[in-house]
N, C-alpha and C positions, 0 to 999 in steps of 0.2 A: 577482412574482418575490420572496420577501422573504428574509431573513436564514436562515430555517430551511430552506429550500429550497435555498440554497446551501451551507450545511452539510450538507444531507442531501446535495447531489452529492460534496462531498470525502469524506465517509463513505463511499460508495460507490467512489469512486474507491481510495481505501484498502484497501477489502475485495478489490477487483480486484488490487490489487499485491501483497496479501498470500497470495493464492492461487497464484500463478506458481509452479511447481516448477522447481528448479535442473538437477536430471536431464535431465528431459523435454523442459523449455522453453527456459530460459534458455542451457545451455552448449553446445546444440548450435547455437545462433545467434550465439555468442562474448560471450555476456553472463555470464559467470561471474564471483565476486568474484575468484577466485584469478588471473584473467588482470589485474585491475585493482589488485593489493595492492602493485605498486611507485608510482613518483613520477606517473602516468598518471591518479590520481583528479581531478586539477583539470580534466579535460576534461568535456565535456557530458555524453558515454555512462558516464563515469566517475561523475558526480553522480547520474544515473538509475541507474546500478547500486546506486549507495551508500542511494538513497531507498526502490528495492526492497528491499534487505534490513533497513534500518531498520523498513519496514510489516511484514516477516515476523518481527522481533523483538518489535513490540508487538503478536502477537495477542490476547494476552488484554485489555488494554484495547480493542481494537476490538470482542471480542465483548460487553463491557461496554456501550460505545458504542450496539452494536446493540440489544441489550434495553431499553437507555433510551429507544432513537428509536422500537421497534416499540411498548413502552408506550405513550408519549405519542402514537402515531399512534393506539392501541386507545381512549385516553381522550379525545383529541380528535376525534376523527371520520374 
């Protein structure tokens, strides 16, 4: 297990967080950002919600990183 495999795993995790839909998945389970806009963002649940929304905000860089990863896999075999 090399560094490339570890980075690819983190990229897959970021992709998984980026595609979560707030209306269909997060809000019915109590994980919407509007519920944690107060002072409760210091909790673990608030930090995870912040991470989910940060990855959703950075979708364009994720697309670029996915493209680079695919091209590298095609070149290296």
